[in-house]
VEXDREN-2710 file (C-alpha; in Angstrom, 1 decimal):
% VEXDREN-2710
k/r/px/py/pz
1/MET/-149.9/15.0/96.2
2/TYR/-147.2/16.6/94.3
3/GLN/-143.8/16.0/95.5
4/PRO/-140.4/16.9/93.1
5/PHE/-138.6/14.7/92.2
6/SER/-135.4/15.8/94.2
7/ALA/-138.2/15.2/97.1
8/LEU/-138.5/11.2/96.4
9/SER/-136.6/8.8/99.3
10/GLU/-135.6/6.2/97.7
11/ARG/-136.4/4.6/100.8
12/GLU/-140.2/4.8/100.5
13/SER/-141.8/1.3/98.8
14/PHE/-145.6/1.6/97.3
15/ASP/-147.8/-0.4/96.3
16/VAL/-147.7/0.6/93.1
17/CYS/-145.7/2.5/90.5
18/VAL/-147.3/3.7/87.7
19/ILE/-144.8/4.9/85.2
20/GLY/-146.3/7.8/82.3
21/ALA/-149.3/10.8/83.6
22/GLY/-151.5/10.0/80.0
23/ALA/-155.5/9.4/80.0
24/ALA/-154.2/5.4/80.4
25/GLY/-151.4/6.4/83.6
26/ILE/-153.9/9.0/85.5
27/THR/-156.9/6.2/84.8
28/VAL/-154.9/3.5/86.6
29/ALA/-153.4/5.4/89.4
30/MET/-156.4/7.4/90.5
31/THR/-158.4/3.5/90.5
32/LEU/-156.4/2.2/93.0
33/ALA/-155.2/5.5/95.1
34/ARG/-158.9/5.4/95.6
35/GLN/-158.8/1.6/96.6
36/GLY/-156.6/3.4/99.2
37/ARG/-153.2/1.7/97.5
38/ARG/-149.7/3.6/98.0
39/VAL/-149.1/5.0/94.4
40/LEU/-146.4/6.7/93.0
41/LEU/-147.1/8.3/89.7
42/CYS/-144.0/9.1/87.8
43/GLU/-144.4/11.6/84.4
44/GLY/-141.0/12.1/82.3
45/GLY/-142.0/15.8/80.9
46/GLU/-143.4/18.9/83.1
47/ALA/-146.0/20.3/83.8
48/SER/-146.4/22.2/80.4
49/PHE/-145.1/21.6/77.4
50/SER/-140.9/22.5/77.4
51/GLU/-138.5/21.8/74.2
52/ARG/-136.2/20.0/76.4
53/SER/-138.8/17.1/77.0
54/GLN/-140.7/17.1/74.2
55/ALA/-137.1/16.4/72.5
56/LEU/-136.8/13.1/74.0
57/TYR/-139.3/12.2/70.7
58/ARG/-137.1/13.1/68.0
59/GLY/-136.6/9.3/65.7
60/ASP/-136.5/8.3/62.7
61/THR/-139.4/7.0/60.2
62/LEU/-139.0/4.4/57.7
63/GLY/-141.5/3.1/54.6
64/ASP/-144.3/4.8/53.8
65/THR/-144.6/8.7/54.6
66/TYR/-145.4/9.3/58.3
67/LEU/-145.5/12.1/60.3
68/ASP/-142.9/14.1/62.4
69/LEU/-142.0/12.0/65.4
70/SER/-141.5/14.7/67.7
71/SER/-144.6/16.2/67.2
72/ILE/-147.3/14.0/66.5
73/ARG/-147.5/13.5/70.8
74/LEU/-146.8/15.6/73.9
75/ARG/-144.5/15.4/76.3
76/TYR/-145.5/16.4/79.8
77/MET/-148.4/15.9/82.2
78/GLY/-151.6/14.8/80.7
79/GLY/-149.6/13.4/77.6
80/SER/-151.7/13.6/74.1
81/THR/-155.0/14.5/75.5
82/ASN/-153.5/17.8/75.7
83/HIS/-154.1/18.1/71.7
84/TRP/-157.1/14.9/71.5
85/GLY/-160.1/16.3/69.3
86/GLY/-162.4/14.8/71.6
87/VAL/-163.9/12.4/69.4
88/CYS/-164.7/8.7/71.0
89/ARG/-166.7/5.6/70.0
90/PRO/-165.9/2.0/71.5
91/LEU/-163.7/0.0/69.5
92/ASP/-166.5/-2.9/67.4
93/ALA/-167.3/-6.1/69.0
94/HIS/-166.3/-7.9/65.8
95/ASP/-163.4/-5.8/66.0
96/PHE/-162.3/-8.3/68.9
97/THR/-162.6/-11.0/66.5
98/ALA/-160.7/-13.0/63.8
99/LYS/-161.2/-11.3/60.9
100/GLN/-161.8/-13.1/57.1
101/ALA/-159.3/-10.8/55.6
102/ALA/-156.8/-11.0/58.5
103/PRO/-157.1/-13.3/61.4
104/GLN/-154.4/-12.0/63.3
105/THR/-156.7/-9.3/64.2
106/ALA/-158.5/-11.3/67.2
107/TRP/-157.6/-10.1/70.7
108/PRO/-157.8/-12.9/73.6
109/ILE/-160.3/-10.9/75.5
110/GLY/-163.9/-9.5/73.6
111/ARG/-165.5/-6.5/73.7
112/GLY/-167.7/-7.3/76.2
113/ASP/-165.0/-7.5/78.8
114/LEU/-164.3/-4.0/78.6
115/ASP/-168.2/-2.9/78.8
116/PRO/-168.6/-3.2/82.3
117/TYR/-166.3/0.4/82.7
118/PHE/-168.2/1.2/79.7
119/GLU/-169.8/4.1/81.9
120/ALA/-166.9/5.3/83.9
121/ALA/-165.1/5.6/81.0
122/ALA/-167.5/7.9/79.2
123/ALA/-167.6/10.0/82.6
124/LEU/-164.4/10.5/83.3
125/LEU/-163.4/11.8/79.8
126/ASP/-166.9/13.4/79.7
127/LEU/-168.8/11.9/77.0
128/GLU/-171.9/13.1/75.3
129/GLU/-174.3/10.1/74.8
130/ILE/-173.2/7.5/71.7
131/PRO/-176.5/6.5/70.1
132/PRO/-176.4/2.9/68.8
133/ASP/-175.6/2.3/65.6
134/THR/-178.4/1.7/62.7
135/PRO/-178.2/-0.2/59.8
136/VAL/-178.5/1.5/56.2
137/GLU/-181.2/-0.3/54.4
138/ASP/-180.8/-2.1/51.4
139/THR/-176.7/-1.9/52.0
140/GLY/-173.4/-3.5/53.5
141/LEU/-173.2/-0.3/55.4
142/GLU/-174.5/0.4/59.1
143/ARG/-174.7/4.7/60.2
144/VAL/-171.9/4.9/62.9
145/TYR/-172.1/7.8/66.3
146/PHE/-169.3/9.0/67.9
147/SER/-169.0/11.3/71.0
148/LEU/-167.9/14.6/68.9
149/GLY/-168.1/17.0/72.4
150/PRO/-165.3/19.0/73.9
151/PRO/-161.7/16.9/75.2
152/THR/-161.2/16.1/78.3
153/ARG/-157.5/17.5/79.2
154/MET/-156.7/15.2/81.8
155/LYS/-154.0/17.6/83.1
156/ASP/-156.5/19.7/84.4
157/LYS/-159.8/18.1/85.0
158/PHE/-157.5/15.7/87.3
159/ALA/-154.9/18.1/89.0
160/ALA/-157.3/18.9/92.0
161/THR/-158.1/15.5/92.3
162/LEU/-154.3/14.7/91.7
163/ASN/-153.1/16.5/94.6
164/GLY/-156.2/15.4/97.0
165/LEU/-155.4/11.6/96.7
166/GLU/-153.6/10.8/100.6
167/THR/-152.6/8.0/99.0
168/LEU/-150.9/9.0/95.9
169/THR/-148.2/10.9/95.1
170/TYR/-146.8/11.9/91.7
171/CYS/-143.6/13.7/90.6
172/LEU/-142.5/15.5/87.3
173/THR/-139.6/15.5/85.5
174/ALA/-138.8/11.5/86.8
175/ASN/-137.8/9.5/83.4
176/LEU/-137.5/6.0/83.3
177/VAL/-134.7/4.9/82.3
178/GLY/-133.7/1.2/83.7
179/LEU/-135.4/-2.0/85.1
180/SER/-134.3/-4.0/87.7
181/VAL/-135.8/-8.0/87.3
182/GLY/-135.7/-10.2/89.7
183/ASP/-136.6/-14.2/89.7
184/GLY/-139.5/-13.6/87.5
185/ARG/-140.0/-9.7/89.2
186/VAL/-139.2/-6.5/88.2
187/GLU/-137.8/-5.3/91.7
188/ALA/-137.3/-1.2/91.1
189/ALA/-137.5/1.3/89.0
190/THR/-134.9/4.1/88.1
191/PHE/-135.7/7.7/86.7
192/SER/-133.5/10.0/86.3
193/ASP/-134.4/14.0/85.8
194/PHE/-133.2/16.1/83.1
195/ASP/-130.4/16.9/85.2
196/GLY/-129.2/13.6/85.4
197/GLN/-130.1/13.2/89.2
198/ARG/-130.9/9.5/89.3
199/LYS/-134.1/7.8/91.3
200/THR/-134.2/4.0/91.9
201/MET/-137.9/3.9/93.5
202/ARG/-139.5/0.0/94.5
203/ALA/-142.8/-1.2/94.5
204/ARG/-145.1/-4.3/94.7
205/SER/-146.4/-3.6/91.2
206/PHE/-145.4/-1.6/87.8
207/VAL/-147.1/-0.1/85.5
208/LEU/-146.3/1.2/82.5
209/ALA/-148.4/3.6/80.7
210/CYS/-145.9/6.1/78.1
211/GLY/-147.9/5.8/74.9
212/GLY/-147.9/3.4/72.0
213/ILE/-144.4/4.3/70.8
214/GLU/-142.6/4.4/74.0
215/ASN/-144.1/1.8/75.8
216/ALA/-142.2/-0.6/73.2
217/ARG/-138.9/1.8/72.8
218/LEU/-138.8/1.5/77.1
219/LEU/-139.5/-2.2/76.9
220/LEU/-137.0/-3.0/74.6
221/TRP/-134.2/-0.7/76.2
222/CYS/-134.6/-2.1/79.5
223/ASN/-134.9/-5.9/77.9
224/ALA/-131.9/-5.0/76.5
225/GLN/-130.0/-4.1/80.2
226/SER/-131.8/-7.0/81.8
227/GLY/-129.9/-9.4/79.0
228/GLY/-133.7/-10.3/77.7
229/ARG/-134.6/-11.5/81.1
230/LEU/-137.5/-8.7/81.2
231/VAL/-139.0/-10.4/78.1
232/PRO/-137.4/-13.3/77.3
233/ASP/-139.6/-14.2/74.2
234/ALA/-139.3/-11.0/72.5
235/THR/-140.0/-11.8/69.4
236/THR/-142.8/-9.8/68.7
237/LEU/-141.6/-6.9/71.2
238/GLY/-142.1/-3.4/69.4
239/ARG/-144.0/-5.4/66.0
240/TYR/-147.2/-5.7/64.8
241/TRP/-147.6/-1.4/65.6
242/MET/-150.5/-0.2/64.0
243/GLU/-152.0/3.5/62.7
244/HIS/-155.5/4.8/61.1
245/PRO/-155.1/6.1/57.9
246/HIS/-156.7/8.8/57.1
247/ALA/-157.5/10.7/54.1
248/THR/-160.0/12.8/51.9
249/ILE/-161.1/10.0/49.3
250/GLY/-163.5/11.8/46.9
251/GLN/-167.1/13.3/47.0
252/ALA/-170.1/12.3/46.3
253/LEU/-173.7/14.1/45.2
254/LEU/-176.8/12.9/47.0
255/PHE/-180.1/13.1/45.2
256/GLU/-181.9/12.0/48.5
257/PRO/-179.4/13.1/50.9
258/ALA/-182.6/12.1/53.5
259/ARG/-181.7/8.2/52.5
260/LEU/-178.2/8.8/54.6
261/GLY/-179.6/11.3/57.2
262/LEU/-178.1/14.0/55.5
263/ASP/-180.7/16.1/55.1
264/THR/-180.8/17.1/58.7
265/ASP/-177.4/16.0/60.1
266/TYR/-174.1/18.2/58.6
267/ASN/-171.4/15.0/59.2
268/VAL/-172.5/11.4/59.2
269/TYR/-170.0/8.0/59.7
270/LEU/-170.6/4.9/58.1
271/SER/-168.6/1.6/58.4
272/PRO/-168.8/-1.5/56.5
273/THR/-170.9/-4.0/58.2
274/PRO/-169.3/-7.7/59.4
275/ARG/-170.8/-9.7/56.5
276/ALA/-169.4/-7.3/54.2
277/MET/-166.2/-7.0/55.0
278/SER/-166.6/-10.8/55.4
279/GLU/-168.0/-10.9/51.3
280/ARG/-165.6/-8.2/50.4
281/GLY/-161.8/-9.3/52.4
282/ILE/-161.6/-5.9/54.1
283/LEU/-161.1/-5.1/57.5
284/ASN/-163.0/-2.4/59.4
285/CYS/-163.5/1.5/57.8
286/GLY/-165.2/4.5/58.8
287/LEU/-166.6/6.4/55.9
288/ARG/-167.1/10.2/57.0
289/LEU/-169.6/12.2/55.3
290/HIS/-169.3/15.7/55.5
291/ARG/-172.0/17.8/53.7
292/MET/-171.0/20.6/51.3
293/ALA/-172.1/24.5/51.5
294/PRO/-175.2/25.5/49.1
295/GLU/-172.5/27.5/46.8
296/ALA/-170.4/23.7/46.3
297/THR/-173.3/21.8/45.3
298/ARG/-174.1/23.7/43.3
299/GLU/-171.1/23.9/41.4
300/LEU/-171.0/20.0/42.0
301/ILE/-174.4/19.3/40.4
302/GLN/-172.9/21.6/37.2
303/ALA/-170.3/19.7/36.4
304/LEU/-172.3/16.5/37.0
305/ALA/-174.6/17.7/34.6
306/ALA/-171.6/18.4/32.0
307/GLU/-169.9/14.5/32.7
308/ALA/-173.2/12.4/32.8
309/PRO/-175.5/14.2/30.2
310/GLY/-178.1/11.1/31.0
311/LEU/-178.8/12.4/34.6
312/GLU/-180.2/15.9/33.3
313/ALA/-183.2/14.6/34.9
314/THR/-182.6/13.6/38.2
315/LEU/-180.8/16.4/38.9
316/VAL/-183.3/19.3/37.9
317/GLN/-186.3/17.3/39.8
318/SER/-183.6/16.7/43.0
319/ALA/-181.9/20.1/42.5
320/ASP/-183.3/22.0/45.1
321/THR/-183.0/19.3/47.9
322/ALA/-179.4/17.2/46.4
323/HIS/-175.9/17.7/48.8
324/GLY/-172.6/17.4/48.1
325/VAL/-170.5/16.0/50.7
326/TYR/-166.9/15.6/50.9
327/LEU/-165.7/12.9/52.0
328/ARG/-163.0/11.2/53.8
329/ALA/-162.2/7.7/55.7
330/ALA/-160.1/6.9/58.8
331/TRP/-159.5/2.5/58.2
332/GLU/-158.1/0.3/60.0
333/GLN/-154.6/-0.8/59.6
334/GLU/-153.8/-5.0/59.1
335/PRO/-151.4/-6.2/62.1
336/ARG/-148.4/-7.1/60.5
337/PHE/-145.0/-7.9/62.4
338/ASP/-142.6/-6.1/59.3
339/ASN/-144.4/-2.9/61.2
340/ALA/-142.6/-2.3/64.3
341/VAL/-141.4/0.3/67.1
342/GLU/-136.9/-0.4/66.7
343/LEU/-134.2/1.2/68.6
344/MET/-131.7/3.3/67.3
345/GLU/-127.9/2.9/67.6
346/GLU/-128.1/7.2/68.2
347/ARG/-129.0/7.8/71.7
348/ASP/-131.2/11.1/73.3
349/GLU/-130.0/13.5/76.3
350/LEU/-130.8/10.6/78.8
351/GLY/-128.8/7.7/77.3
352/VAL/-132.0/6.3/75.9
353/PRO/-132.1/5.0/72.0
354/ARG/-134.2/7.0/70.3
355/SER/-137.4/5.1/68.4
356/ARG/-136.9/4.4/64.6
357/LEU/-140.2/3.6/63.5
358/VAL/-141.1/0.9/60.5
359/TRP/-144.3/1.8/59.2
360/GLN/-145.7/0.7/55.5
361/GLN/-149.2/0.1/54.5
362/SER/-150.5/-3.2/52.9
363/ALA/-151.9/-4.2/49.8
364/LEU/-155.2/-4.8/52.4
365/ASP/-154.8/-1.7/53.7
366/ARG/-155.0/-0.2/50.2
367/HIS/-157.7/-2.7/49.4
368/THR/-159.6/-1.9/52.7
369/ILE/-160.5/1.7/51.7
370/ARG/-161.0/1.2/47.6
371/GLU/-163.4/-1.0/48.8
372/SER/-165.6/0.8/51.1
373/LEU/-165.7/3.7/48.8
374/ILE/-167.0/1.3/46.2
375/LEU/-169.5/-0.2/48.7
376/LEU/-170.9/2.8/49.3
377/GLY/-170.7/3.9/45.5
378/GLU/-172.5/0.8/44.4
379/TYR/-175.0/1.7/46.9
380/LEU/-176.0/5.0/46.0
381/LEU/-175.9/3.9/42.2
382/GLU/-177.8/0.7/42.2
383/GLU/-181.0/3.0/44.0
384/ASN/-179.7/6.0/41.7
385/ILE/-179.8/8.2/45.0
386/GLY/-176.5/9.4/44.2
387/ARG/-173.0/9.5/42.7
388/VAL/-169.7/8.8/44.3
389/GLN/-166.3/11.1/42.9
390/PHE/-163.3/9.1/43.7
391/ALA/-160.1/11.1/44.8
392/ASP/-157.6/10.6/41.8
393/TRP/-155.2/8.5/44.0
394/LEU/-158.0/6.0/44.8
395/ALA/-159.6/5.6/40.9
396/VAL/-156.5/3.5/39.9
397/GLU/-155.1/0.6/41.0
398/PRO/-152.5/0.1/42.2
399/VAL/-153.5/2.6/44.6
400/GLU/-150.6/5.1/45.6
401/LEU/-151.6/6.3/48.7
402/PRO/-150.9/10.4/49.4
403/GLU/-148.4/11.7/51.1
404/GLU/-149.7/14.9/52.0
405/GLY/-152.7/15.8/53.9
406/GLU/-153.6/14.1/57.5
407/ILE/-151.6/10.9/56.5
408/ALA/-152.3/9.1/59.4
409/GLY/-155.1/10.1/62.6
410/ARG/-151.6/10.0/64.9
411/HIS/-153.1/6.8/66.7
412/HIS/-150.3/4.8/67.6
413/MET/-151.2/1.3/68.4
414/GLY/-149.6/-2.2/68.8
415/GLY/-145.5/-3.0/69.8
416/THR/-146.3/-4.5/73.1
417/ARG/-149.9/-6.7/71.7
418/MET/-152.1/-8.9/74.0
419/SER/-152.0/-12.4/73.4
420/ASP/-152.7/-15.5/75.4
421/ASP/-149.2/-17.0/74.0
422/ALA/-146.4/-15.1/74.4
423/ARG/-144.8/-16.3/71.1
424/ARG/-147.6/-14.2/69.9
425/GLY/-147.7/-11.2/71.8
426/ILE/-146.6/-9.2/75.1
427/VAL/-148.9/-8.9/77.8
428/ASP/-151.7/-11.4/78.5
429/ARG/-155.3/-10.4/79.0
430/ASP/-154.3/-8.8/81.8
431/CYS/-151.9/-6.4/80.4
432/ARG/-149.0/-8.4/82.2
433/LEU/-145.6/-9.3/80.9
434/PHE/-145.5/-13.0/80.6
435/ALA/-142.0/-13.2/82.2
436/GLN/-142.5/-11.0/85.2
437/ALA/-145.3/-11.2/87.9
438/ASN/-145.7/-7.6/88.9
439/MET/-145.4/-5.6/85.6
440/PHE/-148.0/-4.5/83.6
441/VAL/-148.3/-2.4/80.3
442/ALA/-151.3/0.2/79.5
443/GLY/-152.9/2.1/77.3
444/SER/-153.1/1.5/73.4
445/SER/-149.5/-0.4/72.3
446/VAL/-151.8/-3.5/73.9
447/PHE/-154.0/-3.4/70.9
448/ALA/-154.1/-6.9/68.9
449/SER/-156.1/-4.7/66.0
450/ALA/-157.1/-1.5/65.7
451/GLY/-160.7/-1.3/64.0
452/HIS/-161.6/2.6/63.0
453/ALA/-162.6/4.0/66.3
454/ASN/-160.5/6.7/67.9
455/PRO/-158.5/4.3/70.5
456/THR/-159.1/6.9/73.6
457/LEU/-162.3/5.0/75.2
458/THR/-161.1/2.2/74.8
459/ILE/-157.6/3.0/76.3
460/VAL/-159.5/4.8/79.4
461/GLN/-161.7/1.2/79.8
462/LEU/-158.8/-1.0/79.7
463/ALA/-156.7/1.0/82.3
464/LEU/-159.6/1.4/84.6
465/ARG/-160.0/-2.8/84.2
466/LEU/-156.7/-2.8/85.0
467/GLY/-156.6/-0.7/88.2
468/VAL/-159.1/-2.9/89.0
469/HIS/-157.0/-6.2/88.8
470/ILE/-153.9/-4.8/90.2
471/ASP/-156.0/-3.5/93.3
472/GLU/-157.3/-7.6/93.4
473/ALA/-153.9/-9.3/93.1
474/LEU/-152.3/-7.1/95.2
475/GLU/-155.3/-8.2/98.2
476/LEU/-154.9/-11.5/97.1
477/GLY/-150.7/-11.3/97.5
478/ARG/-150.3/-12.3/93.6
479/VAL/-147.8/-9.2/93.0
END
């Protein structure tokens, strides 16, 4: 049920306090409340968009051209699911392993640890059925599939559920400003509304679920306030931050579009196989082929005929069946220590230091996108079933990344990465802070690597898994 922030009683105690009501926070809260756990769900924003809440996301960026921090996430009930496009698929099994080009991509868990939560996550997100990936014959590519259905707005879908769960209390304008740290336990969380009223709430366990930038920002701040007792080894706190770079990478003419499924489908998605990634020294990449309109295809045929007279016979033969395609991509970014969420000296209206995001794409990131497109181009050329035209920025080396266009997917990952070693991560395989028996982190900030898939499904799978773990830990008195 909903309770105004002003009505919260500091004398009341809960089994779990969940901080943040986006995809991860709502999932964890509902999972635990359905098990009869007394849950307090605290959302810093309001019921809908407001300038005063969104202003807390203002910050700075350093490095490669990136997007404005206050515009790429939403700070109200439902979080960034309020502008999610609905595109969804799980991470590949090989995304959890150490890739040859970057061994730090390994997670301490495998996809098998998340597979039991796939059906529940798919139902929660209203996903369409995702067909199995299929190899493209005679190439190092495979055709991959996404759920492309309408997006689920967590706020709208679960409003009645949140109000109807007897053991769940949720409130708005409850902004985390501090954590009280005892002897290996978080004892309480302090929240502030926009009028400066503060409440200190107690619970047996706490879950931080504020997103792929805010989780790191708030832990950095709370750790500083605690004198380093919250995260004693903070070497990687805020580090290994990742995005999915996005760009239009060129176009292609397919003489035999059926070879890639583009005779019947208007959009086809490809990615390199694990073997191709190993042989070419690249990370994962999603190539997105979008079929052109007939007029655009005819223009492309004319341009190719002028540039390559030797293809005239092939072009004549395939003129009625050929399809032009626009080529876009989203690719995996190398997990690097230098990419980080940091604290600025400037503070927001609640007294919390603002975020500074340091984001730089590496030589491996550039190599990944160029080699992935070369892989497609070589296949079309060797089979004589098409030709690829690289975007100007990608046609030469060193690759100079575009400063306009999509830039990135607004997928914020890392910063509180999962590890089996406190020296190399912030949470363990159960998403628990290493030094705190009862403090957990939910969301994509725990990702150890990014793959190329949109992260929402994996976020929800992890949140369902975390809810089950906390319920069991509460039952056994471990938190």
